[in-house]
C-alpha positions as CSV (number, residue, x, y, z in Angstrom):
1,X,126.2,89.2,-108.6
2,X,122.9,87.4,-107.8
3,X,119.6,89.1,-108.6
4,X,117.2,86.2,-108.0
5,X,117.7,83.4,-105.5
6,X,115.5,80.3,-105.3
7,X,115.5,78.4,-102.0
8,X,114.2,74.9,-102.1
9,X,112.9,73.8,-98.7
10,X,111.4,70.8,-97.0
11,X,108.9,72.3,-94.6
12,X,108.6,69.0,-92.7
13,X,112.1,69.5,-91.5
14,X,112.9,71.5,-88.4
15,X,116.3,72.5,-89.9
16,X,116.2,76.0,-91.3
17,X,119.8,76.2,-92.4
18,X,118.8,76.4,-96.1
19,X,116.4,79.3,-95.8
20,X,118.8,81.1,-93.4
21,X,121.6,80.8,-95.9
22,X,119.4,81.9,-98.9
23,X,118.1,84.9,-96.9
24,X,121.7,85.9,-96.0
25,X,122.8,85.6,-99.6
26,X,119.7,87.6,-100.7
27,X,120.6,90.4,-98.2
28,X,124.2,90.4,-99.3
29,X,123.4,90.8,-103.0
30,X,120.1,92.8,-102.5
31,X,118.5,89.9,-104.5
32,X,114.9,88.8,-104.8
33,X,114.2,85.6,-102.8
34,X,111.9,82.9,-104.0
35,X,110.9,79.8,-102.0
36,X,109.6,76.4,-103.1
37,X,108.5,73.2,-101.5
38,X,107.9,70.2,-103.8
39,X,105.5,67.4,-102.9
40,X,106.8,64.3,-104.6
41,X,103.4,62.6,-104.8
42,X,102.2,63.0,-108.4
43,X,100.0,59.9,-108.9
44,X,97.5,60.6,-106.1
45,X,93.9,61.7,-106.4
46,X,93.4,65.4,-106.8
47,X,91.6,65.6,-103.5
48,X,94.5,64.1,-101.6
49,X,96.9,66.4,-103.4
50,X,94.8,69.3,-102.3
51,X,94.9,68.1,-98.7
52,X,98.7,67.7,-98.9
53,X,99.1,71.2,-100.3
54,X,96.8,72.6,-97.6
55,X,99.1,71.1,-95.0
56,X,102.2,72.7,-96.5
57,X,100.8,76.2,-97.3
58,X,100.7,77.5,-93.7
59,X,104.3,76.5,-93.2
60,X,105.4,78.1,-96.4
61,X,103.5,81.2,-95.5
62,X,105.1,81.4,-92.0
63,X,108.6,80.9,-93.4
64,X,108.0,83.4,-96.2
65,X,106.7,86.1,-93.8
66,X,109.5,85.5,-91.4
67,X,112.1,86.0,-94.2
68,X,110.3,88.7,-96.1
69,X,109.5,86.6,-99.2
70,X,106.7,88.1,-101.3
71,X,103.5,86.0,-101.8
72,X,104.1,85.9,-105.6
73,X,107.5,84.3,-104.9
74,X,106.2,81.4,-102.9
75,X,105.6,78.0,-104.5
76,X,104.2,74.6,-103.6
77,X,104.7,72.2,-106.6
78,X,103.9,68.5,-107.3
79,X,106.3,66.3,-109.1
80,X,109.9,65.3,-109.1
81,X,111.7,67.8,-106.9
82,X,114.7,68.5,-109.1
83,X,112.5,68.9,-112.2
84,X,110.2,71.4,-110.5
85,X,113.1,73.3,-109.0
86,X,114.8,73.6,-112.4
87,X,111.6,74.6,-114.1
88,X,111.2,77.5,-111.7
89,X,114.8,78.4,-112.2
90,X,114.2,78.7,-116.0
91,X,110.8,80.4,-115.7
92,X,112.0,83.1,-113.3
93,X,115.6,83.5,-114.5
94,X,117.0,82.4,-111.2
95,X,120.8,83.1,-110.7
96,X,121.3,80.9,-107.6
97,X,119.5,77.9,-106.2
98,X,120.0,77.2,-102.5
99,X,119.2,73.6,-101.5
100,X,119.9,71.4,-98.5
101,X,121.9,68.2,-98.6
102,X,122.4,65.5,-96.1
103,X,125.8,64.7,-97.6
104,X,125.2,61.1,-98.3
105,X,128.2,59.1,-99.5
106,X,128.9,56.0,-101.5
107,X,126.0,54.0,-102.9
108,X,123.4,56.4,-101.5
109,X,124.9,59.3,-103.4
110,X,125.1,57.2,-106.6
111,X,121.4,56.4,-106.4
112,X,120.7,60.0,-106.5
113,X,119.4,62.7,-104.3
114,X,117.4,65.9,-105.1
115,X,120.4,68.1,-104.4
116,X,122.6,66.1,-106.7
117,X,120.0,66.1,-109.5
118,X,119.5,69.9,-109.2
119,X,123.3,70.3,-109.2
120,X,123.5,68.4,-112.5
121,X,120.5,69.8,-114.2
122,X,120.4,73.5,-113.2
123,X,121.6,76.2,-115.6
124,X,122.7,78.5,-112.8
125,X,124.8,78.3,-109.7
126,X,123.7,75.9,-107.0
127,X,124.7,76.2,-103.3
128,X,124.4,73.1,-101.2
129,X,123.8,73.6,-97.5
130,X,124.7,70.8,-95.3
131,X,121.7,69.8,-93.2
132,X,121.9,68.5,-89.7
133,X,121.5,64.8,-89.5
134,X,118.1,63.8,-88.0
């Protein structure tokens, strides 16, 4: 059913539920697995952006190697998380996006979260993985 799965991760989090679920789905469907971490800071000097990316790259590499994700399928992007995730979905013809959610309720949910925005904007299936509360 699924041929390409995109897993959106926050490498700063210790919770690996999202990548574990995406990996399991990729194995189940014999699908290609992609991974992305989005850095929300877009109006920072290029030098600082480079520093932030250099901090994230080793973590993305380690996760990717542990879960067998090819180098060409690893991404670190700058911008609005939901927009970057949906752009990758379109560019790579992703069938399923797996993203973590803290399950906020009430006014916090109305104000928007990345998971909710991806759910509303994506043109493919979206799987929300409930993250542990930290």
